[in-house]
N, C-alpha and C positions, 0 to 999 in steps of 0.2 A: 430544436436544432440550433446549437450555439447560442441559446438564450435569446433568440430572435422570435418575436411574436408574429402573428399573421399580418397585422397592419404594417409593421416595420418591413416585413418581406415584400409586401405590395409596393411600398414606397421605394425600396431598393430596386425592385424590378422596373418601376416607372423611370427612375433615374437612369438605369442601364439602357432602357429603351430610348430615352431622350438623347443620351450621349452617343450611342452606336447606331441607332436606327433599326428598324424592323428587319432589314435584310441581313444584318450581321449577327443578330442575336441567336438565331438557331445554329449558325456556324460556331459561335463562341460556346454555346451549350454543348454541342457535340465534342468540341475540343476539350472542354472541362470534363465531360464524361469519360472520354478516352484517357485523360490524364489520371482521373480517379481510379479507373480500372487498372491502369499500369501500376499505380501506387499500391493498390490492393494485391496484385499479383506479386509485386516485389516483396511486400511484407510476408506473404504466404510462402515465397521461396526462402526467405531468411528464416522463418520459423521451421520449415522442413529441414533446412540445413543444420540448424541448431539441434533439432531432434535427432537427426542422423548421427551427428557428432557425439551426442550423449549416449546413444545406443551403441556406437562403435567402441566407446570407452567402458562399456559394461554397465552403464548406469541406466536404469529405467525409472518410471514414476514410482513404482513400489519401493525400490531400494532408496530413492531419494526421500520418500515419505517416512520410511523406517529410520533413516539417518536423522531427519529433522525431529522425529518423535523421540529418539534417543537423546539428542541434544537438548530438547525441551525438558525431558525428564531429569537429566543431569542438572540443568539450571534450576529447576523447581526443588530438587533435593538440596542443592547448595544454598538456595534461598531459605528453605526451611531450617537447615542447620544454622545459618547465620542468625535468622530471627529467633530460633530456639535458644541459642547462646545469649543473645541480647536479652530476651525475656527473662532467662534465668538470672542473668547478672542484675537486671533491673529489679527483680523480686528480692534478690539478696540485698541490694542496696536499700530497698524499701524496708526490709526487716531490720537492717542495721540502724536505720534512722528511727524506726519505731522503738528499738531496744536501747537507744542512746539515752543517757541520763545527763542532766545538767541544763544549761540554758537553751539548748537546741531541741529539747524534747517537746514534741507536739502535744497540745491539749486535746483530749478526746471529749 
């Protein structure tokens, strides 16, 4: 939990107990528990509102995954086209260099 080990958690609890006393700690824990529950409920409400908005606009999880799949395939196709053209040009340049005569010709 938050990268805190057992010993560190005990130390923090000891400090809290020393600062606030044993009578205030349960009240503070209840208050923090209620705050965490309210935060969880608020995030769930926001998620459900977003989901309702998406569904009211005619989008659902399947259509979104289809759109992202199409976009990814188009990106892959464009990347292959670019890399294919680049490799073709690189091979042509390599052949031109190998066919060259004069002082730049490589020794085999």
